[in-house]
C-alpha positions as CSV (number, residue, x, y, z in Angstrom):
1,M,20.2,10.9,-18.8
2,L,19.0,10.5,-15.2
3,S,15.8,8.4,-15.3
4,L,12.8,9.3,-13.1
5,Q,13.2,6.1,-11.1
6,K,16.9,6.7,-10.4
7,A,16.1,10.3,-9.4
8,S,13.4,9.1,-7.1
9,N,15.7,6.6,-5.5
10,I,18.3,9.2,-4.8
11,L,15.8,11.8,-3.4
12,G,14.2,9.1,-1.3
13,A,17.5,8.5,0.4
14,F,17.3,11.9,2.1
15,S,15.3,11.9,5.4
16,A,15.2,13.5,8.8
17,E,17.5,10.8,10.0
18,Q,19.9,11.2,7.0
19,P,19.5,14.8,5.8
20,E,22.8,14.9,3.8
21,W,24.9,12.5,1.8
22,G,28.4,12.4,0.5
23,V,29.3,10.8,-2.8
24,R,31.0,7.8,-1.2
25,A,28.3,7.1,1.3
26,L,25.5,7.4,-1.2
27,A,27.3,5.1,-3.6
28,A,27.6,2.5,-1.0
29,H,24.0,3.0,0.1
30,L,22.6,2.6,-3.5
31,N,25.2,0.0,-4.4
32,V,26.5,1.9,-7.4
33,P,30.0,3.1,-8.5
34,R,31.1,6.4,-7.0
35,A,31.3,8.0,-10.4
36,T,27.7,7.1,-11.0
37,A,26.6,8.5,-7.7
38,H,28.5,11.7,-8.4
39,A,26.8,12.1,-11.8
40,Y,23.4,11.5,-10.2
41,L,24.0,14.1,-7.5
42,A,25.5,16.6,-9.9
43,G,22.5,16.3,-12.2
44,L,20.0,16.8,-9.4
45,T,21.9,19.7,-8.1
46,E,22.0,21.4,-11.5
47,A,18.2,20.8,-11.8
48,G,17.6,22.5,-8.5
49,F,16.5,19.6,-6.4
50,L,19.7,19.3,-4.3
51,R,22.2,21.8,-3.0
52,R,25.8,21.3,-2.0
53,T,27.0,22.2,1.5
54,P,30.3,24.0,2.3
55,A,31.5,20.6,3.5
56,G,31.0,19.1,0.0
57,K,28.0,17.0,0.9
58,Y,24.5,17.2,-0.6
59,R,21.1,18.2,0.9
60,L,17.6,18.6,-0.5
61,S,17.0,22.2,-1.8
62,W,14.2,24.5,-0.7
63,H,12.8,24.0,-4.2
64,I,11.7,20.6,-3.0
65,A,9.9,22.1,0.0
66,E,8.2,24.7,-2.2
67,M,7.0,22.1,-4.7
68,G,5.7,19.9,-1.8
69,A,3.8,22.9,-0.3
70,Q,2.1,23.6,-3.6
71,L,1.1,19.9,-3.9
72,T,-0.2,19.4,-0.4
73,A,-2.1,22.8,-0.5
74,A,-4.1,21.4,-3.4
75,L,-5.0,18.2,-1.4
76,P,-7.1,19.2,1.7
77,W,-6.9,15.7,3.2
78,F,-3.1,15.4,2.9
79,Q,-2.0,16.9,6.3
80,E,-4.5,14.7,8.2
81,A,-3.2,11.7,6.3
82,R,0.4,12.5,7.1
83,A,-0.4,12.6,10.8
84,L,-2.2,9.2,10.3
85,I,1.0,7.7,8.8
86,T,3.0,8.8,11.8
87,R,0.5,7.2,14.2
88,L,0.4,4.0,12.2
89,A,4.2,3.7,12.2
90,L,4.3,4.3,16.0
91,E,1.5,2.0,17.0
92,V,2.2,-0.9,14.6
93,R,6.0,-0.5,15.0
94,A,6.5,-0.9,11.3
95,V,7.0,1.0,8.1
96,A,3.8,2.9,7.4
97,F,2.9,4.3,3.9
98,L,0.5,6.3,1.9
99,C,0.2,5.6,-1.8
100,V,-1.8,7.4,-4.5
101,L,-2.6,6.8,-8.2
102,E,-0.9,9.2,-10.7
103,G,-2.6,8.1,-13.9
104,E,-1.8,4.4,-13.9
105,D,1.3,4.8,-11.7
106,V,1.2,3.8,-8.1
107,V,3.2,6.4,-6.2
108,A,4.5,6.1,-2.6
109,A,3.8,9.7,-1.4
110,I,4.7,9.2,2.3
111,R,6.6,6.6,4.2
112,E,7.7,6.5,7.8
113,R,9.6,3.9,9.7
114,H,9.4,3.0,13.4
115,P,13.0,2.6,14.8
116,D,12.0,-1.0,15.8
117,A,10.6,-1.9,12.4
118,D,12.1,-5.2,11.2
119,I,12.7,-4.0,7.6
120,D,14.5,-1.0,6.2
121,L,12.7,1.9,4.6
122,P,12.1,1.0,0.9
123,L,13.4,3.6,-1.6
124,D,11.1,2.9,-4.6
125,V,8.7,5.7,-5.2
126,Y,6.9,4.2,-8.2
127,L,5.6,0.7,-7.2
128,P,4.5,-2.3,-9.3
129,A,0.7,-2.2,-9.3
130,T,0.2,-5.9,-9.6
131,A,2.7,-6.9,-6.9
132,T,1.8,-4.5,-4.1
133,A,-1.2,-4.1,-1.7
134,S,-1.6,-0.5,-2.7
135,G,-1.6,-1.3,-6.4
136,K,-4.3,-3.9,-6.0
137,L,-6.4,-1.6,-3.8
138,L,-6.1,1.5,-5.9
139,Y,-6.6,-0.3,-9.2
140,A,-9.7,-2.1,-7.8
141,H,-11.3,1.2,-6.7
142,A,-10.4,2.9,-10.0
143,D,-11.6,-0.1,-12.0
144,L,-8.3,-0.3,-13.9
145,M,-6.8,-3.3,-15.7
146,P,-3.0,-3.5,-15.7
147,R,-1.3,-3.3,-19.0
148,T,1.5,-5.5,-17.9
149,F,2.3,-7.8,-14.9
150,S,5.5,-7.4,-12.8
151,A,7.0,-10.7,-11.9
152,C,9.0,-9.3,-8.9
153,T,9.1,-12.7,-7.1
154,Q,7.8,-16.2,-7.6
155,S,4.6,-15.2,-5.7
156,S,3.8,-12.3,-8.0
157,I,0.5,-12.2,-10.0
158,T,1.4,-12.8,-13.7
159,T,-1.9,-13.5,-15.5
160,P,-5.2,-11.6,-16.1
161,D,-7.2,-14.5,-14.5
162,E,-5.1,-14.3,-11.3
163,W,-5.5,-10.5,-11.3
164,R,-9.3,-10.6,-11.7
165,T,-9.6,-13.2,-8.8
166,E,-7.4,-11.0,-6.6
167,V,-9.3,-7.8,-7.3
168,A,-12.6,-9.5,-6.6
169,Q,-11.2,-10.5,-3.2
170,V,-10.0,-7.0,-2.5
171,R,-13.4,-5.6,-3.2
172,K,-15.1,-8.2,-1.0
173,L,-12.7,-7.8,1.9
174,G,-12.3,-4.0,1.7
175,Y,-8.5,-4.2,2.1
176,A,-5.5,-5.7,0.2
177,Y,-2.3,-7.5,1.1
178,S,0.8,-8.6,-0.7
179,I,2.6,-11.7,0.6
180,E,6.2,-11.7,-0.6
181,E,4.9,-10.6,-4.1
182,W,7.0,-7.4,-4.3
183,I,10.0,-8.0,-2.1
184,P,11.0,-11.5,-0.9
185,G,10.6,-11.9,2.8
186,Q,8.2,-8.9,3.1
187,C,4.5,-8.3,3.3
188,T,2.3,-5.2,3.0
189,L,-1.3,-4.5,4.1
190,G,-3.2,-1.7,2.4
191,V,-6.6,-0.2,3.3
192,P,-8.5,2.6,1.5
193,Y,-8.4,6.1,2.8
194,H,-11.5,8.1,2.0
195,S,-12.1,11.9,1.5
196,G,-15.2,13.5,0.1
197,G,-16.8,10.2,-0.3
198,A,-14.1,8.8,-2.6
199,V,-11.0,6.6,-2.1
200,V,-8.1,9.0,-2.5
201,A,-5.2,6.9,-1.3
202,S,-4.1,3.5,0.0
203,I,-2.7,3.6,3.6
204,G,-1.0,0.7,5.3
205,V,2.0,-1.0,6.8
206,Q,4.9,-3.0,5.6
207,M,7.0,-5.5,7.6
208,S,8.8,-8.9,7.4
209,A,6.7,-11.8,6.2
210,E,7.6,-13.7,9.4
211,R,6.0,-11.0,11.6
212,Y,3.0,-10.3,9.4
213,L,2.0,-14.0,9.0
214,R,2.4,-14.5,12.8
215,E,0.3,-11.4,13.8
216,E,-1.8,-11.0,10.7
217,R,-5.2,-10.7,12.4
218,Q,-4.0,-8.3,15.1
219,I,-2.2,-6.1,12.6
220,R,-5.1,-5.9,10.2
221,E,-7.6,-5.1,13.0
222,K,-5.3,-2.4,14.4
223,V,-4.7,-0.8,11.0
224,L,-8.4,-0.8,10.1
225,R,-9.3,0.7,13.5
226,I,-6.7,3.5,13.3
227,V,-7.7,4.5,9.8
228,G,-11.4,4.3,10.6
229,E,-10.9,6.6,13.6
230,A,-9.0,9.1,11.6
231,E,-11.7,9.1,8.9
232,D,-14.4,9.6,11.5
233,L,-12.6,12.6,12.9
234,G,-12.0,14.0,9.4
């Protein structure tokens, strides 16, 4: 049975730059056997999320667009936030993201990558709360305590005491960061995005650890300024 994480990885591979995939190319991209990639694509096509082209490749179906329109229509702040992600990616020259809480799950709802970004666009849709900037930020504002700790790298938080210390720091600073805690060699910075007086999302950037640590202050100030300007206009 196709798991939600596998399905999200496959659907996340489709983008404006890569609108269609063949079985062989997707298998190489996901580093899975061709038979496995074919089974994934066939399952998502049968479920109505993908459609097969006359050339035998796969594209997202209009069902996805319809579902997306229904979701964003229910979130009055979403279109402004999408434009903000584009601006962040362009001005910071990095991967920009918007994450939300779905129950206790941290979901990457939007990602955009500047062509000059020094990392590839991550595929994961559901993110480890304790190892990501967005997870720390959203959990801190929702006053949630994680049930488990994801030891993604040697730098990941793995104990309740470490977590409480980190959350206290997030609340004090007003932003969160992850230094090689989720993906080795990468860092993320997340800041709160407000709508209607509440934190509705985490918005930020992701890049190589080398660049982030070298330009940390400038990057943080730029992200906070851009998000603050967008909220003032909203």
